[in-house]
C-alpha positions, 0 to 999 in steps of 0.5 A: 911259855905260861902253864895253862890252868888245865896243866896246873890243875893236872900237876895239883891232882897228880901231886895230891895223889902222890902226897895225900898227907902233905902238910906242915911237918913241924910239930906244934900245938898253937901259933906260939909254938908254930912261930918258934918252930918255924923260926928255928927251922931256918937252914936246918931240917924240920925233923931236927927241929921236931927233936928239940922243940918238945924239951924247949916247950916243956921248959918254956911253954909260953911267951912269958916263960921264954922271955925270962930265959937266958941264952944259956938256958936255951942253947943246951936245948937246941944245940943240935940244930944249926945257928943255935946261938943266933936262934937262941937270942932271936926266940928270947927277943921274939917272946919279949916283943910279943909281950911288949907289943902284942899282949903275948899273942902271935899277931895274924898280920904279915906286917906285924909278924915280920917285926918279930926277931927271927921272923922273915917273909917265909916264916910269916907266910907259914904262920899265916897259912898254918896258924891263921888259915890264910892262903899263902905260898912260903918259898923255901929251897924246895919250892924255889927249886921245884917250881923253877925246874918244872917251868911254872915260873922262871925266876932267880930268887925267892921273892920273885918266885913267890910273887910270880907263883901268886900270879899263876897259881889259883889263890884257893890252892896256894897253901896246898901247892906250897906243901906239895912242892915241898914234899915233892922236893924232899921225896923225888925232885931233889937238887942233885939227883931228881928221880925223873923216872918215878916222878908223877909229873915228869911228863908235864915238867920242862926240866929246866936246867936238866940234861935228862 
């Protein structure tokens, strides 16, 4: 059963109250740093990324500097995060493509962003939302789990979840909902042991897949 606008607004209000500071957890000073940080965050935590990016950006503050790096220059700086070899290759290639195709600037268009090495749909959506102020829903593991568990959507993969959420959520709140679902997934609605007893939207939740 589809959620009413009133119910969705109540979910938004309750989560806003619970997580007033919900927002991008990746430290960055510009769209270049944001794009690199999001690309590095794949299959690892934002906290882990925030530990390595200060040293990375001190040594390679611009696309021009990063494009001249070798993998052996990058690996020691990001070795504590997952897939560091692949990510080292990707961010160097990303920097080179920025210089070759986009005058060293992060493009503000989805179709161009996803041509960058290491940048997929989720990363592009985050960059457009945080770097360019567009309303976007970036579906990570938390957004996927929480929205399907609540019952806002009923989809079996990330892309279908994103497209379904775009249909049911008010567009002017897409980015805010995205942040709130992430924070709720991290702080309350965990994968294995969701804290339904202290959940601010438990009474609105369909608890799909749960026996409690």
